[in-house]
C-alpha positions in Angstrom: 136.5 93.9 125.4 133.0 92.7 126.4 130.4 94.9 124.9 127.5 92.7 125.9 124.9 94.9 127.8 124.2 94.1 131.4 120.6 92.6 131.3 118.3 92.9 134.3 117.6 89.6 135.9 115.1 87.4 134.2 115.0 89.7 131.2 115.2 88.0 127.6 117.6 88.5 124.8 117.9 87.2 121.3 121.6 86.1 121.0 121.4 84.0 117.6 119.2 82.5 115.1 119.5 80.5 111.9 119.3 77.0 110.9 115.6 76.6 112.4 116.8 77.6 115.6 117.2 80.6 118.2 119.5 81.1 121.2 117.5 83.3 123.9 119.6 84.2 127.3 121.9 81.1 127.2 118.6 78.6 126.1 118.3 77.1 122.6 115.0 76.7 121.0 114.0 74.8 118.0 111.5 76.3 115.8 109.5 79.7 115.9 109.0 81.2 119.3 107.0 84.2 121.2 109.6 86.1 123.1 108.6 88.3 125.8 110.6 90.2 128.3 110.6 87.8 131.1 110.0 84.3 128.9 110.0 82.5 125.8 107.2 80.4 124.5 107.2 77.6 121.8 105.2 78.9 118.7 103.5 76.2 116.7 103.6 78.3 113.5 106.1 77.2 110.5 105.5 79.8 107.8 104.0 83.3 107.5 100.7 82.0 105.9 100.2 80.2 109.3 100.1 83.4 111.4 96.5 84.1 112.5 95.0 86.5 115.3 94.5 83.1 117.4 98.0 82.3 116.8 99.0 85.5 118.5 96.5 85.2 121.4 99.3 84.9 123.9 100.6 88.4 122.8 97.1 90.2 122.7 95.8 88.7 126.0 95.4 91.5 128.2 97.2 90.1 130.9 100.2 90.1 128.7 100.3 93.9 128.9 102.2 94.4 125.3 102.2 97.6 123.6 104.5 96.5 120.3 104.5 93.2 118.6 107.5 92.7 116.4 106.4 89.9 113.7 109.5 88.5 112.3 108.3 87.1 109.1 111.2 84.8 108.0 113.8 85.6 105.4 112.1 88.8 104.3 109.3 91.1 105.6 105.8 90.5 104.4 103.0 92.7 104.5 100.4 92.1 107.3 96.7 92.2 106.0 94.0 93.8 107.9 92.6 90.2 108.7 95.6 89.9 111.2 96.3 93.6 112.2 92.8 94.7 113.1 92.1 92.0 115.7 95.6 92.7 117.1 95.2 96.7 116.9 91.9 96.0 118.6 93.5 94.4 121.3 95.6 97.2 121.9 98.6 96.2 120.3 100.8 97.6 117.4 102.2 94.8 115.0 105.2 95.9 113.3 106.1 93.2 110.6 110.1 92.7 109.3 112.5 90.1 108.4 112.9 87.6 111.3 116.7 88.9 111.9 115.7 92.7 112.2 112.9 91.6 114.6 115.1 89.9 117.0 117.6 93.0 117.2 114.7 95.3 117.4 113.4 93.4 120.2 116.6 93.5 122.0 116.9 97.4 122.0 113.2 97.8 122.9 113.5 95.5 125.6 116.4 97.3 127.1 114.5 100.4 126.7 111.9 98.6 129.1 109.0 99.0 126.5 106.0 96.7 126.6 107.3 94.7 123.5 107.2 90.8 122.4 108.6 89.4 119.2 106.7 86.7 117.2 109.7 85.1 115.7 109.3 82.6 112.5 112.5 80.4 112.5 114.6 80.5 109.5 
């Protein structure tokens, strides 16, 4: 029995991750990615320490219209400092850190609920 949810045309879903890669809506991506409901963007960030407000500009841009950012921190969840959290919050985006796997799964659920969500996923 196929239990794959029916996706609206053009919506992204994270299908798998690991070995430094992601499969999203049938497309393979090497390295970290920013995932939006309608697109995936390569994210040139290799570690949690490299995540900055500037590296998240595509998410915090008002035209992105994102309400929640799921930050996949790698193998395990990391605490987000105020130096990162505050500029993101000032842009009207709530940042939720978690391990990359949890962020990928949560993105899929929130995207299917048609929430204004994006995921910044560090490759693992």
